[in-house]
N, C-alpha and C positions, 0 to 999 in steps of 0.2 A: 504493500500500500504506500502511495506517495504521501509523505507527511507535509502538512501545510497548516498555517494558522487558521483556527476556526473550524477544523474538520470534526465531523461527528463520527465517532468510532464506537464499535460494539465489540464486546467480548462475551464469552460464555463463562460463568462462574460455577465452580463445583464445590459442594460441601455446605451450602446455605440451607439451614433446616428450619429457621423461624424468622419472624419479623425483625428480631434484634440482630440476626446475622446480616440481613439486608441493610439495616441501619448502620452497622459497623462498617460495611463496605462503603456505603454512601458517605459516612462521616470521614473515613480515611481519604477518599478520593477528592471530596470537596475541599479539603485543606491544601491540596496541591496547587502551586501557582499555575495559572493558565487553564484551570478546569472550570468550565462554565456550568451549564445545566448537567446534572448528574441524575440518571434514572437507574434504579436497581429493581428488577422484577424477580420476586422470589420463585414463583411457580415455573416460569420459563428460564430461570437462572441466567438472566441477561444483565449486563452492565452497559449502559449507553452514556457516553460523555462527549460534550462539546469541548474539544481540547485544542488549545493553542500549542502545537507541537514544538514551536520555537522556544517556549518557556519550559514545558515539561514533555519530554518524549514519551511515546506510548510505553516504552520499556519501564519507565519509572512507575507508571500506573500499575503495570503488572507486578513489579517488585513490591509495591505497597500492599496489593491484595494478597500476594503469596505470604507476606510477612504476617498477615492476620490468620494464616492457617488454611486459606481456601485455595483451590486450584483455579487457574485462569487460562483460557485458550488463546491462540493467536488472534489478533483483531480481524474482524470481518466487516465488509461493507454493510451499512444498515439495510435491513430487509433482505439480505442475501438468502437465496433459497437453497434448500437441501436437495438431494437427489430426487425426492418425491415432489418437488415443487413447493414444499412448505418452507416457511421462513426459518432456515437454520437446519443444518444436517442433523443436529443433535436432537431435534424434536421428536424424531422417530426412533431413537435408540432405545433398546430395552433396558430395564432396570438391572443394576448389578446386585449380586447377592450381598446380604447384610454383612457377612463375615469377610468379604473380599476387600473392603475399604479400610482406611486408616482407623476409623472409629470402631469398626468391628474388631480389628486386630488389637486395639487398645483394651477393649472390654475383655477379650479372651486372655490377653497377657496379664492384666491387673487381676482378673478373676483367678487365674492359676496361682499367681504369687500370693494373693490373699488366702486362697485355700491351703497353700503350702504352709504359710505362716500360722494359720489357725490349727493345722494338724501338728505343727511343731510346738504350739502352745500347750498341747496336752501330752506330747511324747518327749519333749526336750526341755532343758532348763530355760527359764524365762529370758535370760540374757541372749540366747540364740533366737528364740521366738521374737524377742523385741526387735532385733535387727531385721528379721523377716518382714515384720509389719512396716518398718521404716523403708525397706527396699520396695515393698508393694506401693507405699505412699509416693515415694519419689518417682517410681516408674510411671505412675499415673499422672502425677502433678507436673512433671517437667514440660510435657507438650502444652499443657494448659497455661503454665507460667510463661512459656515462650510467647504464646499468643497475647497474654495479658500485657507483657511489657511492650510488644509491638503496638498494641492499641494505646498504651500509655504514651509512647513516642508519637503516635498519631493524634494526640490530644484528647483521648477518651479514657480517663482514669477509672471511671465508675462502671466497670463491666463485670459480668458474672465470672469471667475468667480471673480477674483481679481479686474479687471477693473470695472465690474458691481457693486461690493460691494462698491468700492471707490466712484463711480458716485452716487449711491443711497444715501449713508450716506452723501456725500458732498452736495447733493441737499437738504437733510433735514437740514443740518447745515446752508445753506444760505437762508433758509426759503422758499423752493419750494417743500412742501410735496405733492401737487397735481401731479406735474410732476414726482416726485420720485415714487409715487404709480403707475402711468401710465407706467413708464419705467419698473418697476419690473413686472407688469402684462404682458406687451408686450414681455419681455424677457422669461417669463414662457411659453407664447403662442408659441414663436419661438422655444424653446427647444422641446415643444410637437410636433410641425409640423416637426421638424427634425427627431424625433423619428418615427413618422408615415411614413415619406418618406423612412427612412432607413429600416423600417419593410417591406414596399412595395418592396424594392430592394431585401430583403432576401427571398421574397416569392418564387422566382424561385428555390432557393436551397432547400427550404422546400418541394416544389412540387416534386423535384427529389426524395427526401427521401420517399415520399408517394407512389412512383410508384411501389415499390416492395411490394407484398401482405404480410400481417402479418402471414398467415397460408399457408400450403401446404398439398396436398393429397398424402401421402406416400404409395407406393406399398409395402405391406408386404406379400410376397407370392401371393396368389390369393385375399387377402383382401386389403382394403383401410382404412387408418386411418389418421385423420387430426392432424397435429403437427405444432408447430410454425416454420415459415420459417427460423428463426435464428438457429434452431436446426438441420437443414439439414447438411449432411456430404457428402463428395466426394464419388462417387460410388453408392449412393442411387438413386432409381428411383421414380419419381413423375408423377402423372397423371394430365394433364392440360385440362380442359373441354373447349368447345367453349365459348368465351366471357370472359374467365378468364385470369388473368395475370400470366406470367411465374414466379415462385418463386425463381429461381436460374439460374445462367449461366450453360449451359449444352449442351448435344448433343441429338438429337432426335433418339430414338431407335425403336419406333413404331408409325405408323400413317403418314398421309400426310395431310397438312393443310396450309392455308394462315396465315401468322403471321404479324401483324402490329408492325413494329420496330420503328415507328416514335418517341416514347418517348425516345429512346436511340440514334438513328442515325439521326433523323429528316426526314427520307425518308417516304413520305406519302403513297407510293404504297406498299401494303402488299407483303411480300416475301414468296414464296412457300417453305415449309420445309418438308423434307422427311428424312428417316433414314440416319444417318451419318451427317446431317446438324447441324451446331452450332446454338445455340439460346441464347438470352440474357434475363437476369432477367428484369422484368418490361415491356417486350413486350407483346402484346395481341394476344392470339389465336383466330382466327376469324371464323373458319369453322368446323373442326372436332377434335375429341379427339386425343391428343398426349401423348406419354409416353417419358419423358425426363430423361436422366441420368445426375446427378449433376457432374459438372467438376470443379467448383470453390466453395470455402467456402463462406458462406453468407457475411462475412466481406470483401471479395475480389471480389465480383461480379462487373460487369461493372458499374452499377449505383453507387455503393459505391466508386469505384475508380475514377469515374468522379467527385463525390462530393469532395473526397480528393484532386484531382488535382485542382479544383476550389479554395478550401481552401488554398492549398499551393501556388497557383498563386497569391492570395492576398498578401502573404508575400514577393513575388518577386517584390519589388517596382520598378516602372519605373524610368529612369533617370530624367525625368521631375518632378516626384513626389518627388524624393530626393532633387532636386534643390529647389522646392517650400518649402520643409520642412526646408532646411538650410536658405532660404531667410526669412521665417517667424520668425526664431530665432533672426535675426538681425532687422527685421522690427518692432517687438513688442517693444523692448527697445527704438528704434528710435521714435516711436509714443509717448511713455510715456515721453521721453525727450522733444519732441516738445510740448506736452500738458503742461509740466512744464514751458516752455518758454512762451507759450501763457498766462499762469496764472500770471507769475512774471514780464516779461519785460514791458508790458503796465502799470502795477500798480506801480512797483518800479521805472521804468525808466521815465514814463510819467505822473504819478499821476492819472491814470484812475481808475474807480470804481472797487473795489475788487470783489464785487458780480457778476458783468457782466462778467468779464474775467475768474473768477473761473468757472462760469457756462459754458462758452464756452470751457474751458479746459476739464471739465467733459464730455461734449458732444464729444469732440475729442477722449477721451479715449474709448468711446463706438464705435465710427465710426472706430477707428483704429484696432478693433479686427479682426484677420485674419481668422476667422472660415470659411467664404466662400472661401477664397483663399486656405486654407489647404484642404478642402473637394473637391475642383474643379477637381483634378486629380483622387483620388481614387474612387470617385463616378462614374466618366465616365468609368474608368477601370473595376469596378465591374459590371456595366451595360453591357459593351461590352463582358465580359467573360460569363455572363448569356445568352446574345443574341446568342453568338457563340455556347454555349452548346446546345441550342435549335435547332440549325441548323447542329449539328454533327461536329462542329469545336471546338477543344480544344486548347487553348493557355495558356501557363504556365506563366501568369503574365504580368504586365505592361511593363516590359522590352521587352518581346516577341511582344507585340502589337506595340511598337514603332519601333522595328526592322522590323516587317512585313510592316508597313506603309512606311518605307524608301526603301523597296525592288525595285530594278531596273532591276534585272536579275534573272530568275528562271532556275535552272538546274534540269532536270528530269532524274531519272533512267528509263530504258525502261521496263524490265520485271516486271510485277506486279504493275507498276505505270502507264505508258502510255498504256500498254497492259493489257489484262485480267489476265495474270499470270497463264493461264491454256493452255499451248501449247499442240498441238496434232501432232502425227507423220503423216506426209503427204507423205513421200517417203522412201522406203527401197531399197537400191541399193547394191546387193551382188556381189562383185568382184569374189568370189569363193564360191561354195556351194549354199545352199538354203537360201532364205530370212528369213525363220522361224528360222534356226540355227543362223543366224546373230542377229536376235532380241533376241533370248534366251541368247546368250553370253552377249549382251549389257545389258539386264535386270538383269542378274546375278551380273554384276559389280555394277549396280545402286541400288541393294537391300539395304534398310535401308537409302537411300539418301532422303533428304528433298528438293533437288533442283527441280524446276519445270520441267526441261528437263528430268531428271532422272525419275520422277514420270510419265511423259507422255510416256516414253519408256516402263516402267513396265505396265502401263494401256493398251497400245496397245498390248503388248505380251500376257497379260491375256485375252484381248478381242478376240484375234485370237486363244485362246485355246492352246497356246504353253507352255510346261512345262519349268519352270525356274530352271536351275541346281544350286546346292549349290556353294558358293564362299567362299574363305578365304583370309586373309591378305589384306582386302579391305582398301584403303586409298585414300585421295583426293590429287590432284595436283593443288594447289591454282591457280585459273585463267585459268587452262588448261583442267581439266577433272578429271577422277577417274581411279583407277587401282585395279585389284584383281586377285587372282589365281583361275582359273576355269578349271576343268579337268586336273590339273597339269601344266597348261600353264598360263603365265601372259597375261591377257587380259586388254587392255586399251581402254577406251571410252574418246576421247579427241577432242580438237578443231583442225581444219585444220592447224592452225599455229603450234600447238604442233607436228603434224605429219610431217610438213615441216621441223621443227627444228631438228628432229631426223632422217631425211632422208627417211621417210616412204612414202612420197608422190611423185608422178611422174606426167608427163604431162597429162596423161589420167584422173587421179584423180583430178588434179587442174582444168581441163576443166569442169568436172562434178560438182565439188564444186562451181565453178564460175557461172555455169548455174542455179543451185539451189538457190544460194544466190541472184542472180539477180532478182529472183521471190519474194524476201523478206523473204526467209526461213533461219532458222539457221541449220547448218550442223555439225554433229559430225562424226568422223572417228573411226571405230572399228578396233583395232590392236591386233594381236596375236604375242607375242615375237618380237614386232617391225615391223611386216609385216601387211599391210593393208588388211583387210578382206572385208570391205564394208563401205557404208555411210548410215547414218540415218538423214533424213531432217525433221525438225519440224517447224510448223507455229503457231505463237501466235497472235491472232487478237487484234486490237486496242480496247480500251474501247469506248463505244458508244458515250461518250461526250468528247473524247480526243481532236478532232479537234476543237469543239466549245469552249472548255476550254482554249486551247492555243490561239485561235483567240481572246477571250475576254481579255486575258492578253496583247496581242498586242494592243487592243483598249485602254487599260489602260496605255499604254506607257512602257510596260515591255517586254524585250526580253527573249526568251526561247531558251534553248539548251538541247539536249538529250545526256546524258553520258551513254555509254553501253560497256559491255565487248564483245558484239556480233561483228560479222565481219562487215567490212566497207560497203559491198554491201547490206546486209540485213538491216543494220542500215540506210543507205542512202535511201533505198526504203521506209522505214517506216517514216523517217524524211521528205521525199518528200511529202508523203500523208498529213502530218501535217503542212508543210510549215515552218519548223524550222531548225536551225542549228543542227549539231550533231558531236560528237566525238566518235569514235568506237575503238574496240580492247583494252579497258582500263582494267587494273588490278585495284584492290582496291586502291593501292597507286597512280596509274595514275589518278584516279578520284579525290583523295585528291589534287594532284598537279594541276589539271585543276580547281578545286574550288578555290584554293589559287591564281591562276593566275587571275581568273575573279574577285575575292574579292579584289584584289589590285586596281581594276578600279571602281567597282560598288558594292553596297550592294547586296549580293547574297543569295537567298533562295535555299536550296537543298531539293528536294522531292524524297523520296525513300521508300523502304519497311521496314526500321528500323532495319534490321538485317545485311545483307551483306553490306549495304551502311552506316553502323554506322560511320566509319572513315570520310566519306565525309559529313555526316550530322553534325558531330562535327566540321569540318573545315569551314563550311559555316557560314555566319552571323546568319542564322536561319535555323534549320533543321526541316523538316516537314515529319512525317511518315504517309504513307497510311496504312489502315488496320482497319477492323471493331472491334475496341476495344481490339486488341491483347496486351499482356503485353509490347512488344517492342514498339508498336505504341503509347502506353500511357505513357511509362516511359523513353525511351531512348532519343527521340527527344524533341525539344523545343515546338512543336505543333503536332497535329494529325488531320487527316481528316477521320472521322469515316465512311462516306458513300462511300468511295472508288471512289469518283468522281474527275476527273481532274478539272472540273469546280469549285469545292469547293476551289481549291487553289486560284483562282481569287476572290472567295467570301470571303476567309479569309483576303486577302489583302484589299478588299473593306471595310470589317468591321473594320480593323485596321485603315484605312484612315479616316473612319467616326468617330472612337473614337478619333483620334488626332484632327480632326476638332472640335469635341465636347469639348475637353480639352481646345483648344485655345479660343473657345467661352466662356467657363466658367471663364478662367483667365481674359478675357476682361471684363466680367460682374462684377467679384469681384473687380478688380482694378479700373474699370471705375466708378462704383457707389461710391466707397470709395473716389476716387479722387474728384468727384463732391461735395460730402457732406463735405469733409475736407475743401474745399474752402468756401462753403456757411456757414459753421459753424464758421469759423474764422471771417467772415464778419458779423456774427450775423443774417443770414437769416434763419437758422434752429436751433432747440433746441434739448433737451435731447430725447424727445419722437420720433422725426424724426430720431435722431441718431440710436436709437434702431431699428426703422423700416428699416433704411438703412442696418444695420448689419443683422437683421433677414431676411429682404427681399432678400438681396443678397444671403444668405445661401439657402433660399427656392428656389429662381430662379435657382441657380446653380444645386441644387439637382433635381429639376424638369427637367431642360435641360438634365441632365445626364440620367434621366429615359426615355427620348425619345429614347435612344439607344435600350431599350427593345423592341421597335416596329420595329427596323431595320431588314430588311430581306436581308442579304448580297448577295443572288443570284439574286436580282433585283434592289437594291437601289443604285448601283454605276453608275453614268452617264459615258458613253464611250467617249473617245476622238474622235475628228473628223478625225485625221490623225494618221496613224501608223508610228512608227519610222523605219528607214531603217534597214534591217537585213543584216549586213555584213557577207560575207562567213566565216564559221567557221567549215567547214566539213573536219576533219582530222582524221587520224588513229594513234594509239599509236606508231606504228612502224615507222611512218614518222615524229612524233612530233606534 
């Protein structure tokens, strides 16, 4: 890699087992000259640094991390892909056996020495057994002390390694080698258990990396040849046999088959794919041969982007996590100060026995370690992110989870969110001339449009076999429609409101528009040079789970409202079917104003398609994009619902609430155990080895509790409330405010 000022460099870090490990790496690197933004992700084991290499070469960063006792890889470019197209080759590597690492070997070594010393205690003179316990203590504490002094040099004196070193050496000094050896052994076991738990939590991300096959069958003319999936290029065609996984994001060009997309979206029912249908890397072809044209580079396929989003989400720390981090920085020095008082006040002030009170002070140092408290939040967040990903719910970090849990009102866009987003032409009303001519003019204006209404008009025109004339000077009228020159005349396809504003509508047109809109249809007016030629009405059906999804939100105590640019009558008809409030006739800026008005009263989530609704998504406390893995759905909003289910919005909030409950439980476990053992240690009821069990036990309990979230199924695990909140009328049109 070429080193230059301001370069962002990534490394893979090995040996990080908890949030405090990530904090140590972050703290050591942040202190280096020329280090800008430093991000450490525990689950993906990544270190990303904005580094001025003219002040601190990358080798210095690597030495600083190794000094802390962690492994570090050679730097790689940000977002570099592994052989499977996932970001980083290590993402798909299998887990190592627990006994093959340094921590496993340390547990085995200290355990054998402790067992030998214990046996000597009963068979040999005490002097020999004494030195056996000393040897077991030193063998276990030297690696810990080495890390402690490395962190001291990095400006972090209050670490568990330093407290452990002081406690073990202090126990030897006051003549308690047996307890010192037991404490060191239990500490090594605790670190090993933390590593096993962290590795279990990382398994979900590794499993995602393994979904994309390593090879692909490339169509080369009439021949097939097997190539690495990472070598695929956009525009190439691959053959996917029944039972095989799709090697790249693409579009089907030949064949019809059922495809299991559950690895990507969580949807268990196979989806039928035919020519023109989009298909995801990692999904499984279940029935017949498909030929797929690659549309995304391997490093940018849906699986790779999901992994990147999970990694980035870990860096977006939750407000609770930041508070715990700040609290622990104050808490550690306070515990050390309290331990000093316990050692000095009874002995110097009241003439008590030095050995007794120093022993109790050493135990307090171990109990006061904040490992369990520090890991309480990130462990829950990481588990929630993984559980969400399995269910097709992407949340970009702990801050998003907290915002989702606080949500009290959800604002839905209509088209493509509550509806299928595939409207169809239901009525063509020609005021002059033939219906086919009216359709042809409307389709000419909409050529090149990506708007669902325009696509529906073009589809109906083509289905009727009507030729679409060429158009020129096409442009959009934001929030109103589109205009183009066809056969030398300016043709406009616009809303009834636009027609009324330019004086092109009359009583007869208004009556027909009103009748069509009362049926829940969307109406556009076709104009030539400002004169109405006719009407085109379109209907977009509700999503199959829209009513159930909105009902579940109400059961959870959350009010829903529909925001749409559609007319008030059509919007009212659809809102009535769902039983929710609505605001109609909204331009993009009107939606932003509506969101801000609601956000002033309640935490608001906005759910939209991620493109036209981007301003409203940004204005809400939380923006959620619908869409099966589109770029906008994954990158613009704070969260994304991959399965295009309205019910998944409630599932996302249920998951967030479960995560916050889990966090509160973890904090209670961590602080509760420490509080109990602080009191019992001061009064002499518990000693060093129980102190280590209290610290290690709390960390293991917190981690295990967080891992319970991996079993959470957000579509079924949220208990409904017994009563729904009252829905105050909120049915307004933009024209009336």
